[in-house]
C-alpha positions in Angstrom: 16.4 -8.5 -18.1 19.5 -7.1 -16.4 19.4 -3.6 -15.0 23.0 -1.8 -16.3 24.2 0.5 -13.8 24.3 4.1 -15.4 25.8 7.6 -14.3 24.2 10.1 -16.4 24.9 14.1 -16.5 21.5 14.3 -16.6 20.9 12.7 -13.3 23.3 14.7 -12.1 21.8 17.7 -12.9 18.4 16.0 -11.4 20.0 15.3 -8.4 21.0 19.2 -7.7 17.6 19.9 -7.8 16.2 17.4 -5.8 19.3 18.3 -3.2 17.4 21.6 -2.9 14.4 20.4 -1.4 16.0 19.8 1.7 14.6 21.8 4.7 14.7 21.1 8.4 10.6 21.1 8.6 9.6 18.8 5.3 9.8 15.1 6.2 5.9 15.6 7.3 5.0 16.5 4.5 7.0 13.6 2.2 5.3 11.0 3.9 1.8 12.5 3.0 2.7 11.3 -0.8 2.8 7.6 -1.5 5.0 6.9 -4.2 3.3 4.6 -7.0 4.1 3.5 -10.5 2.1 2.3 -13.2 2.7 1.0 -16.9 3.3 4.1 -18.7 5.5 2.8 -21.2 5.5 5.0 -25.3 4.6 2.7 -27.6 8.4 1.3 -28.7 7.9 -1.7 -30.2 9.4 -5.0 -27.9 11.5 -7.8 -29.4 8.5 -10.2 -28.6 10.8 -12.2 -26.5 9.3 -10.2 -23.1 12.5 -9.8 -21.3 13.6 -5.8 -23.0 17.0 -6.8 -24.0 16.2 -8.4 -27.5 19.0 -10.7 -27.4 21.9 -8.7 -26.9 24.2 -8.5 -30.0 24.8 -4.7 -29.0 25.0 -3.4 -32.7 22.8 -0.7 -31.5 19.0 -1.6 -33.4 17.5 -1.8 -30.3 18.2 -6.2 -29.3 21.6 -5.4 -26.9 22.3 -3.8 -23.5 23.6 -0.7 -25.7 20.0 0.7 -27.3 19.7 3.7 -29.2 18.3 6.1 -26.3 17.9 8.9 -28.2 14.4 10.8 -27.3 12.7 12.8 -24.2 12.3 11.4 -20.7 10.4 12.6 -17.6 13.4 12.2 -15.4 12.5 11.8 -11.7 15.0 12.3 -9.1 14.1 11.3 -5.5 16.3 12.3 -2.6 16.6 10.7 0.6 16.0 14.8 2.0 13.0 14.6 0.3 11.1 11.4 -0.3 7.7 11.6 -2.2 8.5 15.1 -4.1 11.2 14.0 -6.5 12.5 17.0 -9.1 11.5 16.5 -12.1 13.2 16.9 -16.1 11.9 16.8 -19.3 15.4 15.2 -20.6 16.3 15.0 -24.1 19.4 12.0 -24.9 20.7 13.0 -28.7 23.2 12.1 -30.7 23.7 8.3 -29.7 26.7 7.0 -30.8 27.2 3.3 -30.5 30.7 1.7 -31.6 30.2 -1.3 -34.2 32.1 -4.0 -32.0 29.4 -2.8 -29.3 32.1 -2.0 -27.0 30.6 1.5 -25.7 28.5 4.3 -26.7 28.5 7.9 -25.8 25.2 10.5 -25.9 24.7 14.1 -25.3 22.2 15.2 -22.3 19.9 17.8 -21.9 18.5 18.5 -18.7 15.0 20.7 -18.7 13.7 21.6 -15.5 10.3 21.5 -14.6 8.2 24.1 -12.1 6.8 21.8 -9.0 5.0 24.3 -6.3 5.6 23.3 -2.7 4.6 19.6 -1.5 3.3 19.3 -5.1 4.3 16.5 -7.7 2.4 16.9 -10.8 1.8 20.6 -10.8 2.5 22.8 -12.6 5.4 21.2 -14.4 6.1 23.5 -16.9 9.5 24.6 -18.5 11.6 26.9 -16.1 14.8 28.0 -16.4 17.9 27.0 -18.6 18.4 23.2 -19.7 21.6 21.9 -17.8 23.8 20.5 -20.8 26.4 17.5 -20.8 27.8 16.3 -24.4 29.3 13.1 -25.0 28.2 11.0 -21.8 30.1 7.6 -22.4 28.6 4.2 -21.8 30.0 0.9 -21.2 29.4 -2.1 -23.3 26.7 -3.1 -20.4 24.7 0.4 -20.5 26.4 1.5 -17.5 27.7 5.2 -16.5 29.3 7.4 -14.4 29.2 11.3 -14.3 31.0 13.5 -11.7 28.7 16.5 -12.3 31.1 18.9 -10.1 29.2 22.0 -8.2 25.2 22.0 -9.8 23.0 24.8 -9.4 19.2 24.7 -9.7 16.4 27.2 -9.7 13.9 27.2 -6.7 11.0 27.2 -9.0 11.5 23.7 -9.4 12.3 22.2 -5.9 9.0 21.3 -4.6 10.1 20.8 -1.4 11.5 24.3 0.0 11.0 26.4 -3.2 14.8 27.5 -2.6 18.0 27.9 -5.1 19.7 24.4 -4.7 23.6 24.4 -4.9 25.4 20.8 -4.7 28.1 18.8 -5.7 26.8 15.3 -7.4 28.0 11.8 -8.3 25.1 10.2 -10.4 25.7 6.4 -11.5 23.1 5.1 -13.7 22.4 2.0 -16.0 19.8 2.1 -19.7 17.0 -0.6 -17.9 15.4 -0.7 -21.7 15.0 1.1 -24.7 12.0 2.6 -22.9 13.8 4.0 -19.1 17.0 4.5 -17.3 17.5 4.5 -13.3 20.2 4.9 -11.0 21.0 6.2 -7.7 22.7 9.8 -6.8 25.4 10.6 -4.8 27.0 13.9 -3.1 26.3 16.7 -1.1 23.9 19.4 -0.7 25.7 22.9 0.2 22.5 25.1 0.0 19.7 26.1 1.2 21.1 23.1 3.9 24.3 20.9 4.1 23.1 17.1 3.7 24.6 14.2 2.4 22.6 13.2 -0.1 23.6 9.2 -0.6 20.8 6.4 -1.0 19.2 9.2 -3.8 17.4 7.1 -6.3 16.0 8.0 -10.0 14.3 6.8 -12.9 13.2 8.1 -16.5 11.1 7.0 -18.8 10.1 7.7 -22.3 7.8 10.0 -22.9 6.3 10.4 -26.7 6.4 14.2 -27.2 9.1 16.8 -26.2 8.0 17.5 -22.5 6.9 20.8 -22.7 2.9 20.3 -22.6 2.0 19.7 -18.8 -0.8 17.8 -19.9 0.9 15.3 -21.8 2.8 14.4 -18.4 2.0 11.2 -17.0 0.5 11.7 -13.3 2.0 8.1 -12.5 6.1 7.7 -12.8 8.7 5.5 -11.2 11.5 7.2 -8.9 13.9 4.1 -9.0 14.9 1.1 -10.3 12.4 -1.0 -8.5 9.4 0.9 -9.8 10.4 0.9 -13.6 8.2 -1.7 -15.4 9.5 -3.8 -18.1 8.7 -4.0 -21.8 7.0 -7.0 -21.4 6.0 -7.3 -18.2 4.4 -11.1 -17.2 1.4 -8.9 -15.0 0.0 -5.5 -15.1 1.4 -2.8 -13.2 -0.7 -2.4 -10.2 0.5 0.1 -8.3 -2.0 2.9 -6.8 -4.7 2.7 -4.4 -8.2 0.5 -4.0 -11.3 0.8 -2.6 -10.8 -2.7 -0.9 -14.7 -4.1 0.2 -14.2 -7.4 2.6 -18.2 -8.7 3.1 -17.8 -11.4 5.9 -20.0 -14.5 6.1 -20.9 -13.0 9.8 -21.7 -9.4 8.2 -23.4 -10.2 4.4 -24.1 -7.0 2.7 -21.9 -5.0 5.4 -18.7 -4.8 3.7 -15.4 -3.5 6.0 -13.9 -1.2 4.0 -9.9 0.0 3.3 -8.5 2.4 1.2 -5.9 0.1 0.5 -2.4 1.4 -1.1 -0.5 -1.4 -3.7 3.3 -0.9 -4.6 4.4 -2.8 -7.2 8.3 -4.2 -7.6 9.5 -6.2 -10.8 12.8 -7.5 -9.8 15.9 -8.0 -12.4 15.0 -11.9 -11.8 11.6 -11.6 -13.2 9.9 -12.1 -10.0 6.9 -9.7 -8.8 6.3 -8.7 -5.3 4.1 -6.1 -3.6 3.9 -3.9 -0.9 0.2 -3.7 0.8 -1.0 -1.1 3.3 -4.8 -1.1 4.4 -5.9 2.0 5.7 -9.4 1.4 7.4 -12.2 3.3 6.6 -14.9 4.4 9.4 -18.2 3.0 9.1 -21.6 3.4 11.1 -23.4 0.4 12.4 -25.3 -0.9 9.3 -24.1 1.7 7.2 -22.2 0.9 3.4 -21.2 4.6 2.8 -21.0 6.4 6.0 -18.6 8.1 6.9 -15.5 5.9 5.2 -12.9 8.5 6.9 -9.7 7.3 7.6 -9.5 6.0 11.1 -6.6 3.6 13.5 -3.8 3.0 12.1 -3.2 1.1 8.7 -2.1 -2.5 7.9 1.2 -3.1 6.5 2.3 -6.0 4.3 5.5 -5.8 2.6 7.2 -8.0 -0.2 4.3 -9.9 -1.0 5.0 -12.5 -3.8 3.3 -12.4 -6.8 3.0 -15.9 -9.4 3.0 -15.9 -13.2 -0.8 -15.6 -13.1 -1.3 -13.1 -10.8 -2.1 -15.0 -7.5 -1.1 -14.1 -4.1 -1.5 -14.8 -0.9 -1.0 -12.6 2.4 -0.7 -14.1 5.9 -1.9 -11.3 8.0 -1.5 -13.1 11.2 -3.5 -11.6 14.3 -4.9 -8.4 13.2 -6.8 -5.7 15.4 -9.1 -3.3 13.8 -10.8 -0.4 15.4 -14.6 -0.7 15.8 -15.5 2.4 14.0 -14.4 0.4 10.9 -16.7 -2.2 12.1 -20.5 -1.6 10.4 -21.7 -4.9 11.7 -21.3 -4.8 15.6 -19.5 -1.4 16.1 -17.2 -3.5 18.2 -13.5 -3.4 18.0 -11.8 -6.8 16.0 -9.2 -8.9 17.0 -8.9 -11.8 14.2 -6.2 -14.6 12.7 -6.7 -13.7 8.9 -5.1 -15.2 5.5 -6.3 -13.4 2.7 -5.8 -15.1 -1.0 -6.0 -13.4 -4.7 -5.7 -12.5 -7.8 -5.2 -9.7 -10.5 -8.6 -9.4 -12.6 -7.3 -6.8 -14.7 -5.6 -3.4 -14.6 -7.8 -2.0 -12.0 -9.4 -4.6 -9.8 -8.6 -7.4 -7.2 -10.5 -10.0 -5.6 -10.2 -12.8 -3.6 -11.4 -14.6 -0.4 -10.6 -14.2 3.5 -10.6 -17.5 5.8 -9.3 -17.2 9.2 -10.8 -17.0 13.1 -12.7 -14.2 14.8 -11.8 -14.4 18.3 -13.1 -11.2 19.4 -15.9 -9.5 20.0 -17.1 -13.1 19.6 -15.3 -16.3 17.9 -16.2 -17.5 14.4 -15.0 -19.2 11.3 -14.7 -16.5 8.7 -14.1 -19.0 6.0 -16.4 -18.1 3.0 -15.8 -14.3 3.3 -14.7 -12.2 0.2 -13.4 -9.4 -1.2 -12.9 -7.6 -4.4 -10.8 -4.0 -5.1 -11.7 -1.2 -7.2 -8.7 1.3 -8.2 -9.7 5.0 -7.1 -8.6 8.2 -9.2 -7.2 9.4 -5.3 -5.5 7.9 -2.2 -9.0 7.4 -1.1 -8.9 10.2 2.0 -11.6 12.4 0.2 -14.9 10.2 1.1 -17.2 12.3 -1.2 -14.8 10.5 -4.3 -15.6 7.2 -3.2 -17.8 5.0 -4.9 -21.8 4.5 -3.7 -21.4 1.0 -5.4 -18.8 -1.4 -5.5 -18.1 -5.2 -5.5 -17.6 -7.4 -2.8 -16.6 -10.3 -4.4 -15.1 -11.6 -8.1 -18.5 -12.4 -9.9 -19.0 -8.9 -9.2 -15.9 -7.3 -10.4 -17.2 -5.2 -13.5 -14.8 -5.7 -16.5 -11.8 -2.9 -17.2 -13.4 -0.6 -19.1 -16.5 -1.1 -16.9 
């Protein structure tokens, strides 16, 4: 499924809001939020071939690049100034008219800003201010569109970075991904509350089942860019999220090392699926399994890990160093060369094996060690929300609903 470049009026509007997020001291806050996306596609029916474009005859019946996009979307705009703190809009696309020969289309866009407290992504998200209206936005035959937004003003109540009103000149370049999603980029200049070049900012919009006015029905996890948009019929579930990753070595049975492991799935235009992994060690006292489990040491980060069509993957971790505060077996610092071989069990779990050699505090062959990872409801930084019982290997992973 090709991602078609589009530039929407709505997007431009969104861009302005994001612009407002700029502030000199906000970068530290941005780093606290982990982008993540999950399969929250509403229930529009696929054509069954799994490519998201249905065959491409361009007549507007849902099987070509120019599909009828009428509906309401959660539109999230992430600026380079405010990573992890997207401006959000309940964006309605209406009156989409597709040419009989599929050569182009027009549609009206209405961007209703959603309120966001500073440094928040999901609260309160209520309608605030007047909608931004852009009639008769043009699409080409491939679903691409571009809008020179001119000078835009957005209320500070929709600015999660500084809470300041935003003034910016914006250019949106977007594309129809499939019938339930749009994505693209935003460029332009933030003029107030500071001057900033917005080049490299991105957005994504996912279809909602209602008009977006009820905050309780808005998704908690959603994409901000094209790479995080889930296909209509992906070969694998979107595993984006944070997991309690428990590794039981043959050297320390019953005393698993534990990590709050963040996974970010990325769906390529060519059908490939990769993921970024970040393993944050959790502290453990000797001979303990559940205490204290606080973040300790530096995360181990591995990007662009390939998954095959069956959900299998491998991570060559190279030489790894883990603080002894995360070692419940001996309490000593760990140095080891490790290879993780795993697979997706279901939407809420991974499991697999670990091989390699422990080189410090002693030499030991780790073959036969196992792990399991179960999805968490938060980022894993609060020990009181971590499960007291959890699997260490594939055979003990509970079913998806368990």
